[in-house]
N, CA, C and O of each residue as an XYZ file, in Angstrom:
284
protein
N     -63.159     88.146     10.396
C     -62.531     87.009     11.009
C     -61.045     86.929     10.673
O     -60.271     86.323     11.414
N     -60.648     87.535      9.565
C     -59.232     87.493      9.178
C     -58.345     88.128     10.243
O     -57.304     87.559     10.574
N     -58.715     89.290     10.796
C     -57.864     89.861     11.844
C     -57.729     88.945     13.065
O     -56.681     88.931     13.711
N     -58.758     88.198     13.378
C     -58.686     87.281     14.504
C     -57.677     86.163     14.236
O     -56.852     85.845     15.092
N     -57.750     85.574     13.050
C     -56.807     84.506     12.697
C     -55.379     85.052     12.615
O     -54.443     84.434     13.123
N     -55.220     86.196     11.983
C     -53.885     86.790     11.860
C     -53.346     87.194     13.230
O     -52.161     87.014     13.513
N     -54.212     87.736     14.074
C     -53.789     88.122     15.420
C     -53.318     86.930     16.233
O     -52.318     87.017     16.946
N     -54.032     85.822     16.130
C     -53.614     84.618     16.828
C     -52.268     84.121     16.346
O     -51.433     83.695     17.143
N     -52.058     84.176     15.040
C     -50.774     83.750     14.487
C     -49.644     84.661     14.953
O     -48.542     84.196     15.244
N     -49.923     85.948     15.020
C     -48.908     86.897     15.481
C     -48.557     86.635     16.941
O     -47.388     86.680     17.322
N     -49.570     86.362     17.752
C     -49.310     86.064     19.163
C     -48.436     84.825     19.293
O     -47.488     84.819     20.077
N     -48.745     83.764     18.527
C     -47.918     82.548     18.577
C     -46.501     82.830     18.096
O     -45.539     82.304     18.655
N     -46.366     83.663     17.057
C     -45.030     83.979     16.542
C     -44.220     84.755     17.578
O     -43.037     84.475     17.771
N     -44.837     85.715     18.237
C     -44.139     86.497     19.267
C     -43.738     85.588     20.428
O     -42.625     85.688     20.946
N     -44.645     84.705     20.833
C     -44.318     83.768     21.906
C     -43.178     82.844     21.482
O     -42.321     82.497     22.295
N     -43.169     82.447     20.213
C     -42.096     81.598     19.711
C     -40.754     82.306     19.716
O     -39.735     81.708     20.063
N     -40.748     83.565     19.337
C     -39.504     84.339     19.361
C     -39.014     84.488     20.802
O     -37.817     84.386     21.069
N     -39.942     84.728     21.722
C     -39.558     84.821     23.138
C     -38.957     83.506     23.615
O     -37.984     83.499     24.369
N     -39.538     82.389     23.173
C     -38.989     81.080     23.548
C     -37.616     80.857     22.923
O     -36.736     80.261     23.544
N     -37.437     81.332     21.701
C     -36.120     81.207     21.076
C     -35.070     81.999     21.855
O     -33.946     81.536     22.042
N     -35.444     83.186     22.302
C     -34.509     84.006     23.068
C     -34.194     83.373     24.418
O     -33.102     83.563     24.954
N     -35.139     82.627     24.966
C     -34.950     81.988     26.267
C     -34.639     80.504     26.114
O     -34.886     79.718     27.029
N     -34.105     80.126     24.975
C     -33.855     78.719     24.665
C     -32.985     78.035     25.720
O     -33.266     76.902     26.110
N     -31.942     78.706     26.182
C     -31.065     78.109     27.204
C     -31.818     77.858     28.511
O     -31.677     76.798     29.120
N     -32.611     78.830     28.933
C     -33.401     78.656     30.148
C     -34.410     77.521     29.989
O     -34.599     76.713     30.898
N     -35.063     77.472     28.810
C     -36.036     76.406     28.569
C     -35.372     75.032     28.616
O     -35.928     74.089     29.178
N     -34.188     74.923     28.026
C     -33.474     73.644     28.033
C     -33.042     73.268     29.448
O     -33.124     72.101     29.829
N     -32.589     74.235     30.223
C     -32.141     73.958     31.585
C     -33.291     73.509     32.483
O     -33.088     72.749     33.430
N     -34.494     73.981     32.180
C     -35.663     73.644     32.994
C     -36.570     72.606     32.328
O     -37.714     72.417     32.742
N     -36.063     71.947     31.312
C     -36.789     70.892     30.603
C     -38.147     71.373     30.085
O     -39.166     70.707     30.268
N     -38.142     72.526     29.443
C     -39.370     73.123     28.904
C     -39.253     73.385     27.399
O     -39.895     74.303     26.889
N     -38.466     72.617     26.698
C     -38.264     72.859     25.264
C     -39.532     72.614     24.454
O     -39.632     73.062     23.312
N     -40.504     71.905     25.038
C     -41.756     71.674     24.316
C     -42.541     72.970     24.110
O     -43.400     73.025     23.229
N     -42.271     74.007     24.894
C     -42.950     75.281     24.697
C     -42.655     75.854     23.310
O     -43.548     76.400     22.662
N     -41.433     75.733     22.863
C     -41.072     76.234     21.536
C     -41.853     75.486     20.464
O     -42.355     76.092     19.517
N     -41.955     74.173     20.615
C     -42.708     73.374     19.631
C     -44.200     73.686     19.687
O     -44.883     73.627     18.665
N     -44.702     74.013     20.856
C     -46.110     74.393     20.986
C     -46.379     75.688     20.233
O     -47.402     75.822     19.563
N     -45.457     76.642     20.345
C     -45.602     77.910     19.617
C     -45.568     77.678     18.113
O     -46.355     78.267     17.372
N     -44.661     76.822     17.663
C     -44.578     76.508     16.243
C     -45.861     75.848     15.760
O     -46.377     76.194     14.697
N     -46.378     74.905     16.534
C     -47.621     74.226     16.162
C     -48.788     75.209     16.117
O     -49.604     75.152     15.197
N     -48.878     76.106     17.093
C     -49.945     77.108     17.100
C     -49.898     77.999     15.874
O     -50.932     78.308     15.283
N     -48.700     78.410     15.494
C     -48.548     79.243     14.305
C     -48.940     78.471     13.046
O     -49.676     78.984     12.202
N     -48.451     77.249     12.924
C     -48.734     76.455     11.721
C     -50.202     76.071     11.609
O     -50.742     76.025     10.504
N     -50.855     75.796     12.724
C     -52.291     75.497     12.690
C     -53.076     76.742     12.289
O     -54.166     76.636     11.728
N     -52.529     77.916     12.575
C     -53.185     79.155     12.176
C     -53.191     79.380     10.669
O     -54.056     80.094     10.161
N     -52.249     78.787      9.948
C     -52.194     78.990      8.492
C     -53.444     78.494      7.773
O     -54.031     79.258      7.006
N     -53.882     77.243      7.985
C     -55.124     76.845      7.327
C     -56.328     77.629      7.850
O     -57.269     77.890      7.100
N     -56.307     78.006      9.126
C     -57.392     78.828      9.651
C     -57.462     80.172      8.947
O     -58.547     80.656      8.626
N     -56.308     80.772      8.709
C     -56.270     82.041      7.979
C     -56.767     81.859      6.557
O     -57.509     82.700      6.048
N     -56.370     80.776      5.912
C     -56.824     80.511      4.538
C     -58.344     80.360      4.480
O     -58.988     80.874      3.566
N     -58.911     79.660      5.451
C     -60.365     79.485      5.499
C     -61.055     80.829      5.697
O     -62.061     81.110      5.045
N     -60.528     81.655      6.586
C     -61.143     82.958      6.845
C     -61.047     83.872      5.621
O     -61.994     84.597      5.315
N     -59.912     83.842      4.921
C     -59.777     84.646      3.704
C     -60.792     84.218      2.649
O     -61.416     85.051      1.992
N     -60.944     82.914      2.501
C     -61.901     82.400      1.517
C     -63.331     82.756      1.917
O     -64.136     83.141      1.069
N     -63.643     82.631      3.189
C     -64.975     82.969      3.678
C     -65.294     84.442      3.441
O     -66.385     84.774      2.978
N     -64.347     85.326      3.754
C     -64.575     86.757      3.550
C     -64.730     87.099      2.076
O     -65.550     87.945      1.719
N     -63.946     86.446      1.210
C     -64.078     86.693     -0.231
C     -65.453     86.254     -0.725
O     -66.076     86.940     -1.535
N     -65.924     85.105     -0.234
C     -67.242     84.621     -0.620
C     -68.331     85.580     -0.140
O     -69.291     85.843     -0.864
N     -68.184     86.098      1.074
C     -69.174     87.044      1.606
C     -69.186     88.333      0.794
O     -70.253     88.868      0.495
N     -68.004     88.836      0.435
C     -67.942     90.051     -0.392
C     -68.604     89.824     -1.750
O     -69.278     90.707     -2.279
N     -68.404     88.637     -2.301
C     -69.009     88.317     -3.599
C     -70.539     88.264     -3.478
O     -71.244     88.742     -4.367
N     -71.051     87.690     -2.391
C     -72.507     87.640     -2.183
C     -73.075     89.038     -2.031
O     -74.140     89.336     -2.573
N     -72.380     89.896     -1.304
C     -72.862     91.266     -1.101
C     -72.867     92.024     -2.426
O     -73.798     92.776     -2.717
N     -71.823     91.819     -3.224
C     -71.734     92.502     -4.519
C     -72.838     92.048     -5.459
O     -73.307     92.835     -6.281
N     -73.262     90.793     -5.352
C     -74.334     90.280     -6.204
C     -75.715     90.662     -5.679
O     -76.722     90.399     -6.336
N     -75.768     91.276     -4.509
C     -77.034     91.718     -3.933
C     -77.819     90.615     -3.253
O     -79.009     90.784     -2.988
N     -77.186     89.494     -2.965
C     -77.890     88.372     -2.346
C     -77.975     88.496     -0.832
O     -78.772     87.798     -0.205
N     -77.186     89.353     -0.242
C     -77.201     89.483      1.213
C     -76.829     90.924      1.562
O     -75.838     91.449      1.054
N     -77.607     91.558      2.415
C     -77.207     92.921      2.824
C     -75.967     92.861      3.698
O     -75.791     91.933      4.487
N     -75.106     93.866      3.547
C     -73.883     93.917      4.341
C     -74.202     94.346      5.757
O     -74.993     95.265      5.972
N     -73.586     93.681      6.729
C     -73.832     94.000      8.144
C     -72.933     95.107      8.588
O     -72.988     95.520      9.746
């Protein structure tokens, strides 16, 4: 699940950089909220990434203790 969370954050970051490069066009067309949407998507991904990292660590610990077979 970590690659999924990280991938989503990367997509939001790339979209944010694209919006930064097109900042003048966005302002001229009253679309500056797109930049804030990209920032929000990236920031919401941070706790999601933390949860996925913790979940994967817990799963690895269970597998190491022999409580669950690895899939």
